[in-house]
C-alpha positions as a Markdown table, in Angstrom:
| # | Residue | x | y | z |
|---|---|---|---|---|
| 1 | Unk | 4.5 | -2.6 | 31.9 |
| 2 | Unk | 1.0 | -3.6 | 32.4 |
| 3 | Unk | 0.1 | -6.7 | 34.8 |
| 4 | Unk | -1.8 | -8.3 | 32.2 |
| 5 | Unk | 1.3 | -8.3 | 29.5 |
| 6 | Unk | 2.8 | -11.5 | 31.2 |
| 7 | Unk | -0.3 | -12.8 | 32.8 |
| 8 | Unk | -2.4 | -12.9 | 29.5 |
| 9 | Unk | -0.7 | -11.4 | 26.3 |
| 10 | Unk | 2.4 | -13.7 | 26.5 |
| 11 | Unk | 0.3 | -16.8 | 27.4 |
| 12 | Unk | -1.5 | -16.2 | 24.4 |
| 13 | Unk | 1.5 | -15.7 | 22.2 |
| 14 | Unk | 3.2 | -18.8 | 23.5 |
| 15 | Unk | 0.2 | -21.0 | 22.9 |
| 16 | Unk | -0.5 | -19.5 | 19.3 |
| 17 | Unk | 2.7 | -20.2 | 18.2 |
| 18 | Unk | 3.7 | -23.4 | 20.0 |
| 19 | Unk | 4.2 | -26.2 | 17.4 |
| 20 | Unk | 3.7 | -29.0 | 20.1 |
| 21 | Unk | -0.1 | -29.7 | 20.1 |
| 22 | Unk | 0.4 | -31.7 | 23.5 |
| 23 | Unk | 1.1 | -28.5 | 25.5 |
| 24 | Unk | -2.8 | -27.7 | 25.3 |
| 25 | Unk | -5.2 | -30.0 | 23.6 |
| 26 | Unk | -7.9 | -27.4 | 22.2 |
| 27 | Unk | -10.3 | -30.5 | 21.6 |
| 28 | Unk | -10.3 | -30.7 | 25.5 |
| 29 | Unk | -9.6 | -27.2 | 26.8 |
| 30 | Unk | -10.9 | -23.4 | 26.1 |
| 31 | Unk | -9.0 | -20.2 | 27.4 |
| 32 | Unk | -11.0 | -17.6 | 28.9 |
| 33 | Unk | -10.3 | -13.9 | 28.6 |
| 34 | Unk | -7.8 | -13.9 | 31.0 |
| 35 | Unk | -6.0 | -16.8 | 29.4 |
| 36 | Unk | -6.7 | -19.2 | 32.0 |
| 37 | Unk | -7.5 | -22.8 | 30.5 |
| 38 | Unk | -10.8 | -24.4 | 31.3 |
| 39 | Unk | -11.8 | -27.9 | 30.5 |
| 40 | Unk | -14.4 | -28.3 | 28.0 |
| 41 | Unk | -17.7 | -30.0 | 29.6 |
| 42 | Unk | -17.6 | -33.6 | 28.9 |
| 43 | Unk | -14.1 | -33.8 | 27.7 |
| 44 | Unk | -11.6 | -36.3 | 29.4 |
| 45 | Unk | -10.1 | -33.4 | 31.2 |
| 46 | Unk | -13.3 | -32.4 | 32.6 |
| 47 | Unk | -13.9 | -35.7 | 33.8 |
| 48 | Unk | -10.4 | -35.6 | 35.6 |
| 49 | Unk | -11.0 | -32.2 | 36.9 |
| 50 | Unk | -14.5 | -33.2 | 38.4 |
| 51 | Unk | -12.9 | -36.4 | 39.9 |
| 52 | Unk | -10.1 | -34.1 | 41.5 |
| 53 | Unk | -12.9 | -31.7 | 43.1 |
| 54 | Unk | -14.9 | -34.6 | 44.4 |
| 55 | Unk | -11.7 | -35.7 | 46.1 |
| 56 | Unk | -10.9 | -32.5 | 47.2 |
| 57 | Unk | -14.4 | -32.1 | 48.7 |
| 58 | Unk | -14.3 | -35.5 | 50.5 |
| 59 | Unk | -10.9 | -34.4 | 52.1 |
| 60 | Unk | -12.6 | -31.3 | 53.1 |
| 61 | Unk | -15.3 | -32.7 | 54.7 |
| 62 | Unk | -13.5 | -35.2 | 56.5 |
| 63 | Unk | -11.2 | -32.5 | 58.0 |
| 64 | Unk | -14.2 | -30.6 | 59.1 |
| 65 | Unk | -15.7 | -33.5 | 60.7 |
| 66 | Unk | -12.2 | -34.0 | 62.5 |
| 67 | Unk | -12.1 | -30.4 | 63.5 |
| 68 | Unk | -15.7 | -30.7 | 65.0 |
| 69 | Unk | -15.0 | -33.7 | 66.6 |
| 70 | Unk | -11.8 | -32.1 | 68.2 |
| 71 | Unk | -13.7 | -28.9 | 69.5 |
| 72 | Unk | -16.4 | -31.2 | 70.9 |
| 73 | Unk | -13.8 | -32.9 | 72.9 |
| 74 | Unk | -12.2 | -29.8 | 74.2 |
| 75 | Unk | -15.5 | -28.3 | 74.9 |
| 76 | Unk | -16.2 | -31.6 | 77.2 |
| 77 | Unk | -12.8 | -31.4 | 78.7 |
| 78 | Unk | -13.4 | -27.7 | 79.6 |
| 79 | Unk | -16.9 | -28.8 | 81.0 |
| 80 | Unk | -15.2 | -31.4 | 83.1 |
| 81 | Unk | -12.8 | -28.8 | 84.2 |
| 82 | Unk | -15.3 | -26.5 | 85.4 |
| 83 | Unk | -17.2 | -29.3 | 87.1 |
| 84 | Unk | -14.2 | -30.6 | 89.1 |
| 85 | Unk | -13.3 | -26.8 | 89.9 |
| 86 | Unk | -16.6 | -26.1 | 91.3 |
| 87 | Unk | -16.9 | -29.4 | 93.3 |
| 88 | Unk | -13.5 | -28.7 | 94.8 |
| 89 | Unk | -14.7 | -25.2 | 95.8 |
| 90 | Unk | -17.9 | -26.8 | 97.3 |
| 91 | Unk | -16.3 | -29.4 | 99.1 |
| 92 | Unk | -16.3 | -29.1 | 103.1 |
| 93 | Unk | -13.1 | -28.1 | 104.8 |
| 94 | Unk | -10.9 | -30.5 | 106.2 |
| 95 | Unk | -11.8 | -33.3 | 103.7 |
| 96 | Unk | -8.9 | -35.2 | 102.3 |
| 97 | Unk | -7.8 | -34.6 | 98.8 |
| 98 | Unk | -5.6 | -36.5 | 96.4 |
| 99 | Unk | -2.6 | -35.0 | 94.8 |
| 100 | Unk | -4.5 | -33.5 | 92.2 |
| 101 | Unk | -6.8 | -31.6 | 94.8 |
| 102 | Unk | -10.0 | -34.0 | 94.3 |
| 103 | Unk | -11.7 | -35.2 | 97.1 |
| 104 | Unk | -11.3 | -38.7 | 98.6 |
| 105 | Unk | -14.7 | -38.9 | 100.6 |
| 106 | Unk | -16.3 | -41.5 | 98.0 |
| 107 | Unk | -13.2 | -43.9 | 98.1 |
| 108 | Unk | -12.7 | -46.7 | 100.4 |
| 109 | Unk | -9.3 | -46.3 | 101.8 |
| 110 | Unk | -9.3 | -49.7 | 103.6 |
């Protein structure tokens, strides 16, 4: 059996012979050649679809901005870690260190 038989032909038969007009309102929807329903421009279904698309774009934009902020924070942490490691390597020998290996030379120990 060809793959289009179920995907297109049976869908067309179902829609052609369906007695209930609320299944697909052909005043608001049109079917393309592959039997996918598309809203007619300016119809209530089109306005609803455009509103959903705008919400999806907003969510995607917020997610992208959050991801960019997280990446920037990770980059900053990596930079600080690298700078700390370099400072630790360049510290004079015998300088007191705290438990995480940071130098204590600039702290008042009184």
